[in-house]
C-alpha positions in Angstrom: -26.2 34.9 -18.5 -25.5 35.1 -14.8 -28.1 36.8 -12.7 -27.7 37.0 -8.9 -30.9 36.5 -7.0 -30.7 39.9 -5.5 -30.9 41.5 -8.9 -34.3 39.9 -9.7 -37.5 41.6 -8.8 -39.2 40.2 -5.6 -42.1 38.6 -7.6 -39.9 37.0 -10.3 -39.6 33.3 -10.1 -37.5 31.7 -12.8 -38.8 28.5 -14.2 -35.5 26.9 -14.4 -31.8 27.6 -14.0 -28.6 26.1 -15.0 -25.3 26.3 -13.2 -22.0 25.4 -14.9 -19.3 24.5 -12.4 -15.7 24.3 -13.6 -12.9 22.8 -11.6 -10.2 20.2 -11.4 -10.6 16.8 -12.9 -9.1 15.2 -9.8 -11.6 12.4 -8.8 -11.5 13.4 -5.1 -12.4 17.0 -6.0 -15.2 15.9 -8.4 -16.5 13.6 -5.7 -16.5 16.4 -3.2 -18.4 18.7 -5.5 -21.0 16.1 -6.4 -21.4 15.2 -2.7 -21.9 18.9 -1.9 -24.5 19.3 -4.7 -26.3 16.1 -3.5 -26.4 17.5 0.0 -28.1 20.7 -1.1 -30.4 19.3 -3.8 -30.5 15.5 -3.8 -33.0 15.3 -6.7 -31.3 17.7 -9.1 -30.1 16.5 -12.4 -26.3 16.8 -12.8 -24.7 16.5 -16.2 -21.0 16.0 -15.8 -19.1 17.3 -18.8 -15.7 15.7 -19.4 -16.1 13.6 -16.2 -17.0 9.9 -16.3 -18.9 9.2 -13.0 -18.8 5.4 -13.6 -15.1 5.7 -14.2 -14.6 7.4 -10.9 -16.4 4.5 -9.2 -14.3 2.0 -11.1 -11.1 3.9 -10.1 -12.1 3.6 -6.4 -12.7 -0.1 -6.7 -9.5 -0.6 -8.7 -7.5 1.3 -6.1 -8.9 -0.9 -3.4 -8.2 -4.1 -5.3 -4.6 -2.9 -6.1 -4.1 -2.2 -2.4 -5.5 -5.6 -1.3 -3.4 -7.3 -4.0 -0.2 -5.6 -2.9 -0.8 -6.5 0.7 -1.5 -10.1 -0.2 1.6 -10.1 -2.3 3.6 -8.7 0.6 2.2 -11.4 3.0 2.7 -14.3 0.6 6.1 -13.2 -0.5 7.2 -12.7 3.1 5.8 -16.1 4.1 7.8 -17.7 1.3 10.9 -15.7 2.3 10.6 -16.8 6.0 10.2 -20.4 5.0 13.3 -20.3 2.8 15.3 -18.5 5.5 14.2 -21.0 8.1 15.2 -23.8 5.8 18.6 -22.2 5.2 19.1 -21.6 9.0 18.3 -25.3 9.7 20.9 -26.3 7.1 23.5 -24.0 8.6 23.0 -25.1 12.2 26.3 -27.0 12.1 28.2 -23.9 11.0 26.4 -21.8 13.6 27.3 -24.3 16.3 30.9 -24.3 15.2 31.1 -20.5 15.3 29.4 -20.5 18.7 32.1 -23.0 20.0 34.8 -20.7 18.7 33.4 -18.0 20.9 30.8 -15.9 19.0 28.2 -14.6 21.3 24.5 -15.6 20.8 23.5 -11.9 20.6 25.9 -11.4 17.7 24.7 -14.5 16.0 21.1 -13.4 16.3 21.9 -9.9 15.0 23.7 -11.3 12.0 20.8 -13.7 11.3 18.3 -10.9 11.7 20.2 -8.6 9.3 20.6 -11.5 6.8 16.8 -11.8 6.7 15.6 -8.2 7.2 17.9 -6.4 4.8 17.0 -8.2 1.6 13.4 -8.5 2.6 13.2 -4.7 3.2 14.8 -3.9 -0.1 12.3 -6.2 -1.8 9.4 -4.7 0.0 10.4 -1.2 -0.9 10.8 -2.1 -4.5 7.4 -3.9 -4.5 5.7 -0.8 -3.0 7.3 1.5 -5.6 6.5 -0.8 -8.5 2.9 -1.1 -7.2 2.4 2.6 -7.0 3.9 3.1 -10.4 1.6 0.5 -11.9 -1.4 2.1 -10.2 -0.5 5.6 -11.5 0.2 4.2 -15.0 -3.2 2.5 -15.0 -5.0 5.6 -13.9 -3.2 7.8 -16.4 -3.9 5.4 -19.3 -7.6 5.3 -18.1 -7.9 9.0 -18.8 -7.3 10.4 -15.3 -5.2 13.4 -14.7 -1.4 12.9 -14.2 -0.8 13.1 -10.4 0.9 11.2 -7.7 -1.4 10.2 -4.9 -0.3 8.9 -1.6 -3.7 7.6 -0.5 -2.7 3.9 0.1 1.0 4.4 0.9 0.6 4.6 4.7 -1.4 1.3 4.8 1.1 -0.5 2.5 4.1 0.9 4.4 2.6 -0.2 7.7 2.0 -3.7 6.2 5.6 -3.8 4.9 7.0 -2.8 8.3 4.8 -5.3 10.0 6.0 -8.0 7.7 9.7 -7.1 8.3 9.2 -7.2 12.1 7.5 -10.6 11.9 10.3 -11.9 9.7 12.9 -10.5 12.1 11.1 -12.0 15.1 11.0 -15.3 13.3 14.8 -15.4 13.0 15.6 -14.9 16.7 14.9 -18.4 17.9 16.9 -19.9 15.1 20.1 -19.3 17.1 19.8 -21.3 20.3 21.9 -21.1 23.5 22.3 -24.9 23.7 25.1 -26.5 21.7 24.1 -29.8 20.2 27.2 -32.1 19.9 25.4 -34.2 17.2 25.6 -31.2 14.8 29.4 -31.0 15.2 29.8 -34.7 14.7 27.9 -34.6 11.4 30.0 -31.7 10.2 
């Protein structure tokens, strides 16, 4: 029975009351409602029906761990990629020197080297971000959460991916030098 306070007599004081709130099972919405209730009455007893409070806390921790794991994977993968690209560039110095002697400009050589590094790395990073978000959503859905696509961690991960691509591109620029080493041509 719902009785508004204005309908009660002035001297009536109920011994107890119970409010039943219904809403979305989205963990952000549940957290907002619980925080609002705690702000008004911090000592009140709340019985969540159909909502696992400990599960909501675990979801927050797991989302953080997934984001950290994805960023670490991006950084480690990029470091390995940069090392392999540097190794390949060192092996190709003789060909780069020969192409430079033929007349290719250093700017063109740097642009080609940069594209050779950034293009496959960017494709790999985008695929890693999509696979990570799919894994997170699948885990949340199998854990009993509502089916939804959140974009909470996407800006941080996208910023990390762009940063990694910029660092990799910057690392390729010094690999094409202005000076021609005759020793490289003799070996070739």
